[in-house]
C-alpha positions as CSV (number, residue, x, y, z in Angstrom):
1,M,109.0,111.6,109.6
2,N,105.3,111.7,110.6
3,Q,105.2,115.5,111.5
4,I,106.2,116.6,108.0
5,F,103.5,119.0,106.9
6,L,102.5,118.6,103.3
7,G,100.6,121.9,103.2
8,K,99.0,124.2,105.8
9,Y,96.8,121.5,107.3
10,L,97.7,117.8,106.6
11,T,100.8,115.9,107.7
12,L,102.5,113.0,105.9
13,Q,101.2,110.8,108.8
14,D,97.6,112.0,108.0
15,F,98.0,111.2,104.3
16,C,99.6,107.7,104.9
17,T,97.4,106.4,107.7
18,C,93.9,107.6,107.0
19,N,92.3,104.6,105.4
20,Q,90.4,101.7,107.0
21,T,92.7,99.0,105.6
22,Y,95.7,100.6,107.1
23,H,94.0,100.8,110.5
24,K,93.0,97.1,110.2
25,Y,96.5,95.9,109.5
26,A,98.6,98.8,110.9
27,D,101.1,96.5,112.6
28,K,101.9,94.8,109.2
29,I,102.1,97.9,106.9
30,D,104.8,100.4,106.3
31,P,102.5,103.2,105.0
32,F,105.2,105.8,104.1
33,P,106.7,106.7,100.7
34,K,110.3,105.9,99.9
35,D,110.8,108.3,97.0
36,K,111.5,112.0,97.7
37,D,109.6,112.9,94.5
38,T,106.5,111.3,96.1
39,I,106.8,113.8,99.0
40,R,107.1,116.7,96.6
41,A,104.0,115.5,94.6
42,L,102.0,115.1,97.9
43,E,103.1,118.7,98.8
44,Q,101.9,120.0,95.5
45,L,98.6,118.2,95.8
46,N,98.1,119.7,99.2
47,N,99.3,123.3,98.4
48,I,97.4,123.6,95.1
49,I,94.3,121.5,95.6
50,I,93.6,120.5,99.3
51,D,94.7,123.7,101.1
52,P,92.2,125.9,99.1
53,I,89.4,123.4,99.8
54,I,90.2,123.4,103.5
55,D,90.6,127.2,103.6
56,Y,87.0,127.5,102.3
57,F,85.2,124.6,104.0
58,S,87.4,124.3,107.2
59,M,89.5,121.6,108.6
60,E,86.7,120.5,110.9
61,R,84.5,119.6,107.9
62,F,87.3,118.0,105.8
63,K,87.6,114.2,106.0
64,L,90.5,112.5,104.2
65,T,89.4,108.9,103.5
66,Y,92.3,107.7,101.3
67,G,95.7,109.3,100.7
68,F,99.0,107.8,99.7
69,C,99.2,104.1,98.9
70,S,102.5,102.4,99.8
71,P,103.4,99.0,98.3
72,D,102.6,97.4,101.6
73,L,99.2,99.0,101.7
74,K,98.6,98.0,98.1
75,R,99.3,94.4,99.0
76,Y,96.6,94.4,101.7
77,L,94.1,96.3,99.6
78,N,94.3,93.6,97.0
79,Q,93.6,90.8,99.6
80,K,90.2,89.6,100.9
81,D,89.3,90.1,104.5
82,P,89.7,86.6,106.2
83,V,86.4,87.0,108.1
84,T,84.1,88.6,105.5
85,G,85.7,87.3,102.3
86,I,85.3,90.8,100.9
87,K,88.3,92.5,99.2
88,N,89.8,95.1,101.4
89,G,89.7,97.8,98.7
90,R,89.2,98.7,95.1
91,I,92.4,100.1,93.6
92,D,93.9,100.7,90.3
93,P,97.6,101.7,91.0
94,S,98.4,101.9,87.3
95,R,96.1,104.9,86.8
96,D,94.8,106.3,90.1
97,Q,98.0,108.2,91.2
98,H,97.7,107.2,94.9
99,M,101.2,105.5,94.7
100,S,102.6,108.8,93.3
101,H,106.3,108.4,92.2
102,E,107.0,105.1,94.0
103,V,108.7,102.4,92.0
104,N,108.4,98.6,92.0
105,S,111.1,96.0,92.4
106,K,112.0,96.4,88.7
107,G,112.5,100.2,89.0
108,N,109.3,101.0,87.1
109,Y,106.7,103.5,88.4
110,Y,103.5,101.9,89.7
111,C,101.7,104.7,87.9
112,N,103.3,106.4,84.9
113,R,101.0,109.3,85.2
114,L,102.9,110.5,88.3
115,G,101.5,113.3,90.5
116,A,99.5,112.4,93.6
117,A,95.9,111.7,94.6
118,C,93.6,111.5,97.5
119,D,89.9,110.8,98.3
120,F,88.0,113.0,100.7
121,L,84.6,114.4,101.5
122,I,83.3,117.5,103.2
123,I,81.0,116.7,106.1
124,N,77.4,117.7,105.7
125,F,78.0,118.8,102.0
126,N,77.0,116.8,98.9
127,S,79.9,115.7,96.8
128,D,78.2,116.9,93.6
129,E,78.2,120.4,95.1
130,L,81.8,119.9,96.0
131,V,82.6,119.1,92.4
132,D,80.8,122.3,91.4
133,W,82.9,124.3,93.9
134,I,86.1,122.8,92.6
135,L,85.2,123.6,89.0
136,N,83.9,127.1,89.8
137,N,87.2,127.9,91.6
138,K,89.2,126.5,88.7
139,L,91.4,124.2,90.7
140,P,94.0,122.7,88.3
141,F,93.3,119.0,89.1
142,D,94.4,116.1,86.8
143,S,91.6,113.6,87.4
144,L,88.4,113.8,89.5
145,Y,86.3,110.7,90.2
146,F,82.7,111.3,91.3
147,Y,81.3,108.2,93.1
148,G,78.0,109.7,94.2
149,K,76.7,112.7,96.1
150,D,77.0,111.1,99.5
151,R,80.5,109.5,98.9
152,P,84.0,110.9,98.9
153,I,85.5,112.2,95.7
154,H,88.9,111.3,94.3
155,I,91.1,114.1,93.1
156,S,94.7,114.2,91.7
157,Y,97.2,116.7,90.8
158,G,100.0,115.9,88.4
159,P,102.0,117.0,85.4
160,Q,99.1,116.4,82.9
161,N,96.6,118.7,84.6
162,K,93.9,117.2,82.3
163,R,90.9,118.3,84.4
164,D,89.4,115.0,83.5
165,I,86.1,114.0,85.3
166,W,84.8,110.5,85.6
167,T,81.9,108.8,87.3
168,F,81.3,105.1,87.7
169,T,78.6,102.5,87.0
170,P,77.3,100.3,89.8
171,T,79.8,97.6,88.7
172,G,82.7,100.1,88.9
173,Q,83.2,100.8,85.2
174,P,84.3,104.4,84.5
175,T,81.9,106.4,82.4
176,K,81.2,110.0,81.4
177,K,77.4,109.4,81.3
178,G,75.4,111.8,83.3
179,I,78.2,114.3,84.0
180,S,78.1,116.3,80.8
181,H,77.2,119.5,82.8
182,W,80.7,119.3,84.4
183,L,82.7,118.4,81.2
184,H,82.7,122.0,79.8
185,N,83.8,123.8,82.9
């Protein structure tokens, strides 16, 4: 399963095993999706959003920091590190589209927005300039989260194609403050 290419560059393995929490608990986490619609959504995200970005910036400069979130990974992201006491990750599976089309034990989607998402950065390139590039090239994203010019961005592709952009306060609250120059592109 791990050599399934989702687009021209990234494999399912890349998308499911790229984050730090997975590497920390790899022996306890099944990182792969169970629903075939998740695979299709990841393929669409890669073909429509990620491949054009890598085509332009190069695979050498592209760094995927968070891709697909399996239920196992979600469980570990929600826990605190036993040594540091710091939560392993900040996630919002009901909105962020990292769990794609996966369903819980009751048969409900973790995220009703469907689609797929990932977080990435371009090495030696400010993320605010990356957002400019994405907007100028009219990539049909659903949501884009800007965390700061030296941090990865979050981008999703899904059926809504809202082209909605958010940034976050220091406490993690979503806001549109300070990004008005991007909201009309």
